[in-house]
C-alpha positions as CSV (number, residue, x, y, z in Angstrom):
1,X,3.9,154.5,92.7
2,X,3.3,158.1,94.0
3,X,4.9,161.3,92.7
4,X,6.6,163.4,95.3
5,X,8.1,166.7,94.3
6,X,8.4,165.4,90.7
7,X,10.3,162.2,91.8
8,X,8.7,158.9,91.6
9,X,9.2,156.5,94.5
10,X,8.5,152.8,94.2
11,X,7.0,151.1,97.2
12,X,7.5,147.4,97.9
13,X,4.0,145.9,98.0
14,X,3.3,144.0,101.2
15,X,2.0,140.6,100.3
16,X,0.9,138.3,103.0
17,X,0.8,135.3,100.7
18,X,4.5,135.3,99.6
19,X,6.3,132.0,100.4
20,X,9.4,133.8,101.6
21,X,9.9,136.4,104.3
22,X,12.7,139.0,104.6
23,X,14.2,136.9,107.4
24,X,14.3,133.8,105.2
25,X,15.9,135.9,102.4
26,X,18.6,136.9,104.8
27,X,19.2,133.3,105.8
28,X,19.5,132.2,102.2
29,X,22.0,134.9,101.5
30,X,24.1,134.0,104.5
31,X,24.1,130.3,103.5
32,X,25.3,131.2,100.0
33,X,28.1,133.3,101.4
34,X,29.2,130.6,103.9
35,X,29.1,127.9,101.2
36,X,31.2,130.1,98.9
37,X,33.8,130.6,101.6
38,X,34.0,126.9,102.3
39,X,34.5,126.2,98.7
40,X,37.2,128.8,98.5
41,X,39.0,127.3,101.5
42,X,38.9,123.8,100.0
43,X,40.4,125.1,96.8
44,X,43.1,127.1,98.6
45,X,43.9,124.0,100.7
46,X,44.2,121.9,97.6
47,X,46.5,124.4,96.1
48,X,48.6,124.6,99.2
49,X,49.0,120.8,99.3
50,X,50.1,120.8,95.7
51,X,52.5,123.6,96.3
52,X,53.8,121.8,99.4
53,X,54.5,118.7,97.3
54,X,56.2,120.8,94.6
55,X,58.2,122.6,97.3
56,X,59.3,119.3,98.9
57,X,60.4,118.0,95.5
58,X,62.4,121.2,94.9
59,X,64.1,120.7,98.2
60,X,65.2,117.2,97.5
61,X,69.0,117.5,97.2
62,X,70.7,115.1,94.8
63,X,74.2,113.7,95.5
64,X,76.3,111.1,93.9
65,X,78.4,108.5,95.7
66,X,80.8,105.9,94.3
67,X,82.5,103.3,96.5
68,X,85.6,101.2,96.0
69,X,83.6,98.1,96.6
70,X,82.3,96.0,93.7
71,X,78.5,95.4,93.9
72,X,79.3,91.8,95.0
73,X,81.2,92.9,98.1
74,X,79.2,92.4,101.3
75,X,80.0,96.0,102.4
76,X,78.4,97.4,99.3
77,X,75.0,96.3,100.6
78,X,75.7,96.4,104.3
79,X,77.5,99.7,104.4
80,X,76.9,101.7,101.2
81,X,73.3,100.8,100.4
82,X,72.3,101.0,104.1
83,X,73.9,104.4,104.5
84,X,72.1,105.8,101.4
85,X,68.8,104.5,102.7
86,X,69.3,105.7,106.2
87,X,70.3,109.2,105.1
88,X,67.2,109.5,102.9
89,X,65.0,108.3,105.8
90,X,66.6,110.5,108.4
91,X,66.2,113.6,106.2
92,X,62.6,112.7,105.2
93,X,63.7,112.4,101.6
94,X,65.4,115.7,101.4
95,X,68.8,114.1,100.7
96,X,68.9,111.5,98.0
97,X,72.2,109.8,97.0
98,X,72.7,108.0,93.8
99,X,75.0,105.1,94.5
100,X,77.6,103.6,92.2
101,X,79.9,100.5,92.7
102,X,83.6,100.4,92.1
103,X,85.0,101.9,88.9
104,X,81.5,102.9,87.6
105,X,82.4,106.6,87.3
106,X,86.1,106.8,88.0
107,X,88.8,104.3,88.8
108,X,88.7,103.4,92.5
109,X,92.1,104.8,93.2
110,X,90.9,108.2,91.9
111,X,88.0,108.5,94.4
112,X,90.0,110.9,96.6
113,X,90.7,113.3,93.7
114,X,87.1,113.0,92.4
115,X,85.5,114.0,95.7
116,X,88.1,116.7,96.3
117,X,87.3,118.3,92.9
118,X,83.6,118.0,93.5
119,X,82.9,115.4,90.7
120,X,81.0,113.6,93.5
121,X,79.8,115.0,96.8
122,X,80.6,111.8,98.8
123,X,82.6,108.7,98.3
124,X,83.6,105.6,100.2
125,X,87.1,104.6,99.5
126,X,90.0,102.6,100.9
127,X,92.2,104.5,103.4
128,X,95.2,102.8,101.6
129,X,94.6,104.7,98.4
130,X,95.4,108.4,99.3
131,X,98.7,107.6,101.1
132,X,100.6,110.1,98.9
133,X,98.2,112.9,99.5
134,X,97.5,112.2,103.2
135,X,100.6,110.5,104.8
136,X,98.6,109.8,107.9
137,X,96.7,107.1,105.9
138,X,99.7,104.8,106.5
139,X,98.5,104.7,110.1
140,X,94.8,104.9,109.4
141,X,94.8,102.1,106.9
142,X,96.4,100.0,109.6
143,X,99.9,99.6,110.6
144,X,100.7,95.9,110.6
145,X,100.1,94.0,113.8
146,X,98.6,97.1,115.4
147,X,95.6,95.7,117.4
148,X,94.2,92.4,118.6
149,X,90.5,93.4,118.3
150,X,88.2,95.9,116.6
151,X,87.4,97.4,120.0
152,X,91.0,98.2,120.6
153,X,91.1,100.0,117.3
154,X,87.8,101.8,118.1
155,X,89.2,103.0,121.3
156,X,92.3,104.3,119.6
157,X,90.2,106.2,117.0
158,X,87.5,107.6,119.2
159,X,88.9,107.9,122.7
160,X,92.6,108.6,122.1
161,X,92.1,111.3,119.5
162,X,93.2,109.6,116.3
163,X,90.0,110.3,114.5
164,X,90.5,114.0,115.2
165,X,94.0,113.9,113.7
166,X,92.7,112.2,110.6
167,X,89.8,114.7,110.3
168,X,92.3,117.6,110.5
169,X,94.5,116.1,107.8
170,X,91.6,115.7,105.3
171,X,90.3,119.2,106.1
172,X,93.4,120.6,104.5
173,X,92.1,119.1,101.3
174,X,88.6,120.4,101.7
175,X,87.2,117.1,102.8
176,X,85.3,115.7,105.8
177,X,86.2,112.2,107.0
178,X,84.4,109.4,108.9
179,X,85.5,105.8,109.3
180,X,83.0,103.3,108.0
181,X,84.0,100.8,110.6
182,X,87.1,99.1,112.1
183,X,87.7,95.5,111.2
184,X,90.5,92.9,110.7
185,X,92.3,92.3,107.4
186,X,93.4,88.6,106.9
187,X,94.9,86.6,104.1
188,X,93.2,83.9,102.2
189,X,95.7,81.7,100.4
190,X,96.1,79.0,97.7
191,X,99.2,77.8,99.4
192,X,99.5,77.3,103.2
193,X,101.6,79.5,105.4
194,X,102.4,77.4,108.5
195,X,105.5,79.3,109.6
196,X,107.0,82.7,109.2
197,X,109.5,81.6,106.5
198,X,106.6,80.4,104.2
199,X,105.9,84.0,103.3
200,X,109.0,84.1,101.2
201,X,108.3,84.0,97.5
202,X,104.5,84.1,97.8
203,X,102.7,86.3,95.2
204,X,100.1,88.3,97.1
205,X,97.6,90.9,96.2
206,X,97.7,93.7,98.8
207,X,97.5,97.5,99.1
208,X,98.8,100.4,101.0
209,X,101.1,99.9,104.0
210,X,100.3,96.2,104.1
211,X,101.8,95.8,100.6
212,X,105.0,97.3,101.9
213,X,104.8,95.0,105.0
214,X,104.2,91.8,103.1
215,X,107.1,92.6,100.8
216,X,109.3,93.1,103.8
217,X,108.4,89.5,104.9
218,X,109.8,88.2,101.6
219,X,106.5,88.0,99.6
220,X,106.0,89.6,96.2
221,X,103.1,91.9,97.0
222,X,101.3,93.8,94.3
223,X,98.3,96.2,94.2
224,X,95.3,95.1,92.2
225,X,91.8,96.7,92.3
226,X,89.0,94.5,93.7
227,X,87.5,93.8,90.4
228,X,90.7,92.1,89.2
229,X,91.6,89.9,92.2
230,X,89.5,86.8,91.4
231,X,90.9,86.5,87.9
232,X,94.4,86.9,89.3
233,X,93.8,84.1,91.7
234,X,92.3,81.7,89.2
235,X,95.0,82.4,86.6
236,X,97.9,82.0,89.1
237,X,99.0,85.7,88.9
238,X,98.7,85.7,92.7
239,X,98.8,83.0,95.4
240,X,96.7,84.8,97.9
241,X,95.0,88.1,98.7
242,X,93.2,90.1,101.3
243,X,89.9,91.8,101.0
244,X,88.7,92.4,104.5
245,X,88.7,89.1,106.3
246,X,86.4,86.0,105.9
247,X,83.3,87.8,104.8
248,X,85.2,89.8,102.1
249,X,87.1,86.8,100.8
250,X,84.0,84.7,100.7
251,X,81.9,87.3,98.9
252,X,84.6,87.8,96.3
253,X,84.8,84.1,95.5
254,X,88.3,83.6,96.8
255,X,87.5,80.4,98.6
256,X,86.7,78.7,95.3
257,X,90.5,78.5,94.7
258,X,92.0,79.6,98.1
259,X,91.4,76.9,100.7
260,X,93.6,78.4,103.5
261,X,92.8,81.3,105.8
262,X,95.6,82.7,107.9
263,X,95.6,84.3,111.3
264,X,96.6,86.5,113.1
265,X,95.1,89.4,111.3
266,X,97.6,91.5,109.4
267,X,96.0,94.5,111.1
268,X,92.7,95.9,112.5
269,X,91.9,99.3,111.0
270,X,89.5,101.8,109.5
271,X,90.3,100.3,106.1
272,X,87.1,101.9,104.5
273,X,86.5,105.6,104.9
274,X,83.8,108.1,104.0
275,X,84.9,111.4,102.5
276,X,82.5,114.3,101.9
277,X,83.3,117.5,99.9
278,X,83.2,120.4,102.3
279,X,81.6,122.8,99.8
280,X,78.9,120.2,99.2
281,X,78.3,119.8,102.9
282,X,78.2,123.5,103.4
283,X,75.6,123.9,100.8
284,X,73.2,121.7,102.7
285,X,70.6,123.2,105.1
286,X,72.0,123.3,108.7
287,X,69.7,120.6,110.0
288,X,70.6,118.2,107.2
289,X,74.3,118.8,108.0
290,X,73.6,117.8,111.6
291,X,71.7,114.7,110.4
292,X,74.5,113.6,108.1
293,X,77.1,113.9,110.9
294,X,75.0,112.1,113.4
295,X,74.0,109.3,111.0
296,X,77.7,108.7,110.0
297,X,78.7,108.5,113.7
298,X,76.0,106.0,114.5
299,X,76.8,104.1,111.3
300,X,80.4,103.5,112.5
301,X,79.3,101.8,115.7
302,X,76.6,99.7,114.1
303,X,78.9,98.4,111.4
304,X,81.7,97.7,113.7
305,X,79.5,95.6,116.0
306,X,77.7,93.9,113.1
307,X,80.9,93.0,111.2
308,X,82.4,91.3,114.3
309,X,79.4,89.1,114.7
310,X,79.1,88.3,111.0
311,X,82.8,87.5,110.8
312,X,82.6,84.7,113.3
313,X,79.5,83.2,111.6
314,X,81.3,83.4,108.2
315,X,84.3,81.5,109.4
316,X,82.2,78.6,110.6
317,X,80.3,78.6,107.3
318,X,83.3,78.5,105.0
319,X,85.0,75.8,107.0
320,X,81.9,73.6,106.8
321,X,80.7,74.4,103.3
322,X,83.9,75.2,101.3
323,X,86.5,73.1,103.1
324,X,88.6,76.1,104.2
325,X,91.3,75.4,106.7
326,X,92.0,78.0,109.3
327,X,95.7,78.3,110.1
328,X,96.7,80.0,113.3
329,X,100.5,80.8,113.4
330,X,102.3,79.9,116.6
331,X,103.6,82.4,119.1
332,X,107.2,82.4,117.9
333,X,106.1,83.1,114.3
334,X,103.8,85.9,115.5
335,X,106.8,87.4,117.3
336,X,108.7,87.5,114.1
337,X,105.8,89.1,112.3
338,X,105.6,91.7,115.1
339,X,109.4,92.5,114.9
340,X,109.1,93.1,111.2
341,X,106.1,95.3,111.8
342,X,107.9,97.5,114.4
343,X,110.7,98.3,111.9
344,X,108.0,99.5,109.5
345,X,106.2,101.5,112.2
346,X,109.5,103.5,112.7
347,X,109.8,104.1,108.9
348,X,106.2,105.4,108.8
349,X,106.9,107.7,111.7
350,X,109.7,109.4,109.8
351,X,107.5,110.2,106.9
352,X,105.5,113.0,108.4
353,X,105.1,114.8,111.8
354,X,101.5,113.6,112.0
355,X,102.7,110.0,111.5
356,X,105.3,110.4,114.2
357,X,102.6,111.5,116.6
358,X,100.2,108.8,115.7
359,X,102.8,106.0,115.9
360,X,103.8,107.3,119.4
361,X,100.1,107.2,120.4
362,X,100.0,103.6,119.2
363,X,103.1,102.7,121.2
364,X,101.7,104.4,124.3
365,X,98.5,102.3,123.9
366,X,100.4,99.1,123.9
367,X,102.7,100.2,126.7
368,X,99.7,100.7,129.0
369,X,96.9,98.4,130.0
370,X,93.7,99.8,128.4
371,X,91.7,96.5,128.7
372,X,89.2,97.9,131.2
373,X,88.6,101.0,129.1
374,X,88.3,99.0,125.9
375,X,85.7,96.7,127.6
376,X,83.8,99.7,128.9
377,X,83.7,101.2,125.4
378,X,82.4,97.9,123.9
379,X,79.8,97.5,126.6
380,X,78.5,101.0,126.0
381,X,77.8,100.2,122.3
């Protein structure tokens, strides 16, 4: 320590025996800084991961969906549950749908009003139910004796523009529409129908335009929700019913008391439809909206193909295991059924301009040979 101009300066003593050098001090300081930075980065990363998880959870959009199918119906699992699962997977968990079976939240016939009012964002319902609100449902739910196969119906919907017509009709109610699938509707019966005249006096559970048709054949057709059909069959309230075709009848327990299955099909149609509230859809991020649309379109083709295969397998099974007799009406009786159907087609056409256009499209389809186009459509899917 030496005084210079009244100010004391301290000098660092030079020691040759110190264990550390200035260079080593610098290295230790740098190591400390680097270690601190690494620790900070790890902490920040952990915080970001936690924030990312929280953000993902916040972005999970919750919807509710009720169907008109009881939980026992094969379509509840094969259509509704699969659709919910697929939408969650395709959106990486960003769209979660809570699923309810028939009548869990509202009566099945009120599903149209429920989704229109926003009580639920999405529903699967019968196209036969909203006939009063959307007259075109008389055609969508399946004019009697309309097609010979699901692929003819698919061609009519997707290639001839019928789906676009139906979409436009539902848009007026603030709803988006997709068909779940197209498939046949056939009667299972406690009493055999071996000729056209045997329809007279039969008490049948039906719905929509088919209820009108079966009544025109001389039957006493009545509407019952799916949850009440089995009891009506066992108690004798009805002599037969339709719930899809073989798969539907089997899953609902009809063949425990109904040992006859009738063909031809009463119709082939988009009997089950998906409706989405437009405001709910519009509130979704744009990419999720696209995923929903794409998923529903793919779902239609997958379910249509799957249902056709499973239907054939189900017929063989119930014949063997439950003693069901398959009755195929003869050509003359089928012609009588078709004649009765044509009269009803004309009545439906008079109900609304959209119906008139759709019925004419259907007549044009039958007036021309579309077999090659239908086959091409089937082969492409």
